[in-house]
N, C-alpha and C positions, 0 to 999 in steps of 0.2 A: 504494500500500500504506500502511496506517495502523497505528500502535501506540497503545494506550491506556496512558498512564503514570500511576503513582500514587506520591505522596510523603507519608509520614506519619512522618518521622524524629523530629520534636520537637513543635512546637505549631501547625504549619500543616497543614491538610488540603487536599491539592491533587490535581487530576486534569487531564490534558492529552491531547489527540489531536494527534500529530505525524506528518506524512506523511514518506515515505522521502526526499523532497528537502529535508527539514528545515523545511518550512513548518509553522508552529504554527497549527493550525486552532482550537484552544481551549487556554486555560491558566487554570483556575479555582483560586483560592487563598482559603481561608477561614481567617482568623487567629483566634487565641484570646487576643489581647492583653488584652481586657477581663476575661477569666476569671482570668488570672494576675496582672494589675496590682495587686490588693490585697496580694499576697504578695511583690511586688518581684522575681519570677522565676518560672520554669516549675515547676509542681508536677506531677511525673510521673503520679501517679494521676489527677488531673483531666484532664491532657492525653489520656491513653489513653481515658478515658470519653467525652470530647468527640469524639474521632476516631470512636468507635463510632456516635455519633449523626449525625455529619456525612458519613461516607464515602459512603453510598448517594446522598444528595441531590447531593453534589459531583460524583460520577461521572456521574449523570444529567444534570446541568447541562452538564458538559463535552461529553458526547455530543450533547446538543441544540444547543449552540452551534456545534459542528463540523459538524452535520448528518450525523452518522455513526451507524449502528446497531451494536449489539454483534456482529451477524452479519457486518458489513462489516470488522471488525477482523482484522488478520493476526497481531499479536503483542500480548502484555501485558508491561509492564515495571513493576517496583516496587522502591522503595528497600529494600535488605536490611540496611544498616548503613553506618557507625556511627550511633548515636542512642540514644534512650530505648527500652529493650527492649519495654515495653508498647505504645508508640506504633507502633514498627516492626511488631509482630505484627498489629496491626489492618490495616494496609495490605497486609502480606504474605499474610495469610489471605484477605482479600477478593480480591486478585488471583489467588491460587491457586484459589480457588473458581470464579471466572469462567473461568479457563483450563481447569479440569477439565470444567466443564459444556459449554463450547464446543469442547473438544479443540483448543486453540490453544497454541503455545509461550509460556512466561513466562520473562522474564529477570530475574535478581536484579542490582540496580544498587548500586554503591558511592556513597554520598552525597557524599563529598569529590571523587571523580573526576567526578561529575555536575556539581558546581559549576564545575570546570575546563572541562568540555565546554560549559557554557552560553556561554562566550566565543565558541565557534565558530558559534553560531546567528546571530550578527550580524557575525562576522569570520571567514568560512570560509577566507580565504587566508593565514592566519598561517604564517610560515616556521618550520620546525624547525631546530635544537632550541629548545624553549620553556621558559622559567623561569616557573613559576606559583606565586603566593602566594594561599593560601586563608585568609580571615580571617572568622570568624563568632563567635557567642556561645559555641559549644562547641568550635571547632577553630581552630588557627592552625598552618598547615603550609606548607612550601616544597618544591616538586617540580621536577624536571627531566624533560622529555619529549623524548627524542631522536627519536622518531617517534610516530605515532598509537597511542594506547592503551598506551604504554610509560611508566608513571608510576614514577619513582624518587624516593623520599623523601629530601630533603636535611636537613630539620630540622623540628621540631615543638615545641609548647610543653611545658615540663616541669611547669607548674602551671596557673595561670589562662590561659584564652584571652583574646585582646584584647577581644572583645565582652563577655566575662564581667567583666573588670576595669571596663569602662565601666558595665555594669549595677550592679555593686556600689557604685561611687562615687555613682551616681545614687540608689541605694537609701539609702545612708548620709545623703545630703543631702535625702532625701524629695522628689526631683524628679519621680518618676513612672517608669513602665515602658512600653516598653523604654528602657533608659538611653541607648543610642547616639544615637537621633534627638533625644531631649530635650537631651542635652549639646550636640549640634551646634546646635540652635536657640538655646539660652540662651547659648552661648559664641560665637555668630557675630560679635558686635561686640566681643569681648574681645581683649586683647593677649596673643598666644601666647608672648611672651617675658617676661611679667611675673613668673612663678614658674619657678624653675629645677628641672629634673628631670634626674638622671643616668641615662643610658640603660644598662640592664643589659647586662653582658658575661658570657659563659660562660667559666669558668676553664679549660675544656678547649679553648677556641677553636672549638667546634663551631658549626653554624648553627642550633642550637636557640634557642627563645625562652623568656623568663620575664617574667611581668607581675605576679607577686605583690609584687616589690620596688617597682615603680612604684605599686601600690595602697597599700602601706604608707607610701611617701613622700607620697602624696596625702593620706592620713589625717593624717599629721604636719603637713603644711602647713595643712590645714583647721583643725586644733585650734590650731596656733600663730598663725594669723592671724584667728581668729574668723570664718571663712567660713561663712555660713548661706544658707539657701534664697533669701531676698529681700535679701541684703546687697549692698553696693556693689562688693565684690571678686569676686562670684560669676562674672561673665562672664570676667574675666581668668583666674581659676583654671581654669575649664572649658576655655577656649581653650588654656591652657598644658598641661593634662593631655592633651587631645586631640592636641596637637602632639607631646607626649612619646611617646604610643602610636604615632603615625605615624613618628616618627624611629626608634623601636626596630624597627619592621617593615621600613622601607626600608633601614636599615643592613645587615641581613642579606641583603636582596635585592641590594644593591650588592656585598657581599662574595661572594655566590654567583655573581653575574654575572662577577666577575673570574676566578673559578675555572673555571666551566663554559662560558663564552663563548657565551651564547645568541644567537639571531637575533631572538627575540621575547620579550616579557614579558606575562604575564596577571595581573590582579588580580581576584579574585572572592570570593564569600561575602557574607553579610549586612552586614558592616562595610565592604565595598567601596562601599556607598552614601554613605559619609561624604565630604563635599565636600572637606575639607582633605586627607584621604588620597588621594582621586582626583587632585587637583591636584598633590600632591607626587610621586605615582607617575608621572604623565604627564611632569612635569619631568625626573625621573630617566631615563625612557626616551628623551626627546628629547635630553638631554645626552649620552647614550651612542649615539645614532643607531640605536636599536632600534625595530622594530615593537612596538606594544603594543595591548592590548585590555582594556577594562573593560566588562562587561555593563551594559546599561541597568539602572537601579534595580529595576525589576520582575523582572528575571532574577537579581538578586543575592541576594534573599531566597530561602528554601526554596520551590521550585516544581516542578511535575511536568514542565514543558517541558524542563528540563535533564535529567531522567531519560529522557525520550523521545529526546533528542539522543544521549545515551550509548548507549541501546539500539540505535539505528540504526547507530552506529559499530561496535558489537559484531556486529550482524547482517551488516553488509557485510564484516567481517573474517572471521567464522566461516563465512559463506556459508550454512550450514545449522544452525539452532538446534534441538537435540533437544527433543522434547515431554517435559519432566521437571518434576515438582512437588517435587523434592528440594531445596528451598530453606529455609534457616533464617536467622533474624536474628542479627546480631552487634552488640554495643553499642559496641565500641571500634575505633579505627582499626587496620587491619592493616598489617603490614610494619614493617621496621626502617630506621633511617637509613642512607643510602648514604654511606660515608666517602670523602671526596675530598681 
């Protein structure tokens, strides 16, 4: 059995065919980085217009790569939210149109939950309960999963997401877009201890995140030390800022692990491609004797394979998925924090 999965939550147009044994038969991702690079960030109107142009060809390529026809599909799955509302609607309407014409069920998929599910594509044997950190340009959230498909939110960002903070500093220094990969490359040889950053702490001692203070501190250091694009201190500054982001993220993971006692840890989302963060996360897991999983870089960024993985998890849990087109997009993360 096969599902056609579609992902258009932000600026990647993606389609994948995923089999019920979680074999990924195709996973086509078309990035819009070149379109948004001149603006230093994603322009929602441009993103949705590009999705309109790309969605048909991307789906056709995905089916051709998988060697599967539309008639051979059993389910459709599409990201329903959170994300940019215009981008979400392109994928949602396309999937609903196919489902209506072929009279097949369509599942609405949560983007953040799909990021977590991407870890199971390569690590199906993770033990529950699982503590999962989702880090991307638009989201920074911490979840506890006591069993499959039971996502309980422990903390989320109150302002900038971690990836957003990286993008903004890269834009301020005119380093290019997207900021995370550029900062990683230029800061690879830098000294991460050269510039000091205080890790933000929530006054209510919650597990929420805040990166606006780190961003403000970074701007102060840039101006106070004359750091410029081609300057001699750039690599040290970028390594230090990258290290500060990593410390802020993992401090909350460590605090949460003390409280909820997980058996496994997951790091996922676009920022999970960062080598410094991946290494620090692995060290944390090893020190605590916990299983851990970080998706391969191609599965960290927004992609449809993770949408298909979550769809199959839902199908196997629900047993029978109703033929319903009553799906609507939602731009913001659902749910409130679980107080522990």
